[in-house]
C-alpha positions as CSV (number, residue, x, y, z in Angstrom):
1,M,-0.1,0.2,0.0
2,K,1.5,3.4,-1.1
3,I,1.0,6.2,1.2
4,D,-0.1,9.4,0.4
5,R,2.2,11.7,2.0
6,K,-0.2,14.6,1.2
7,A,-3.4,13.5,2.5
8,L,-1.0,12.0,5.6
9,E,0.4,15.3,6.4
10,E,-3.2,17.1,5.7
11,A,-4.9,14.5,8.1
12,T,-2.5,15.2,10.9
13,L,-2.3,18.7,10.9
14,D,-6.3,18.8,11.3
15,T,-6.2,16.4,14.2
16,L,-3.6,18.4,15.7
17,I,-5.5,21.4,15.1
18,G,-8.7,20.0,16.3
19,L,-7.4,18.8,19.5
20,P,-7.2,21.6,21.5
21,I,-10.3,23.2,20.0
22,N,-12.7,20.1,20.7
23,F,-11.2,20.0,23.9
24,F,-12.1,23.5,24.9
25,L,-15.0,23.4,23.2
26,S,-16.3,20.4,25.1
27,W,-15.3,21.8,28.2
28,F,-17.3,24.5,27.3
29,I,-20.6,22.7,26.2
30,A,-20.5,20.7,29.7
31,Y,-20.1,23.7,31.8
32,V,-23.0,26.0,30.0
33,V,-25.3,22.8,30.2
34,L,-24.8,21.7,33.6
35,S,-25.2,25.6,34.7
36,L,-28.4,25.1,33.2
37,G,-29.2,22.4,35.6
38,I,-29.1,19.8,33.1
39,Y,-27.1,16.9,34.3
40,N,-28.5,13.9,31.7
41,A,-26.1,12.5,30.0
42,L,-27.9,12.1,26.7
43,I,-28.4,15.4,26.6
44,I,-25.2,16.9,27.0
45,S,-23.8,13.9,24.6
46,L,-25.9,15.4,22.1
47,C,-25.0,19.1,22.5
48,Q,-21.2,18.3,22.4
49,V,-21.9,15.8,19.1
50,V,-23.8,18.7,17.1
51,V,-21.5,21.7,18.2
52,L,-18.5,19.7,17.8
53,T,-19.5,17.9,14.3
54,I,-20.2,22.0,13.0
55,F,-17.0,23.1,14.3
56,A,-15.1,19.7,12.4
57,I,-16.9,20.7,9.2
58,I,-16.0,24.0,9.5
59,R,-12.1,23.1,10.3
60,K,-11.7,20.4,7.7
61,Y,-13.7,22.6,4.9
62,I,-11.0,25.6,5.6
63,I,-7.7,23.1,5.7
64,R,-8.9,21.3,2.7
65,I,-9.2,24.8,0.9
66,K,-5.5,25.7,2.5
67,Y,-4.2,22.4,0.7
68,K,-6.4,22.7,-2.7
69,K,-4.7,26.2,-3.4
70,G,-1.3,24.5,-2.2
71,E,-1.6,21.5,-4.7
72,K,-2.7,24.4,-7.6
73,N,0.6,26.6,-6.5
74,V,2.9,23.5,-7.2
75,S,1.4,22.6,-10.5
76,E,1.9,25.8,-11.8
77,K,5.1,26.3,-11.2
78,S,5.7,22.6,-12.8
């Protein structure tokens, strides 16, 4: 199996950027929901999944666009 280095680099960067963002968002969502007096683990989990998914899609889109621009610049120079 051949490894696509650019894809691996993009996936690693996306994961490393997402880690602190997701940690902060998870903590913040739990804090807000608990401060509202909601102690149901299912509701807390659903809130986190919705927010984290939205942020992940936005983050992945931005990173993909950046890499796509980089690919175009490299192919134009060739």
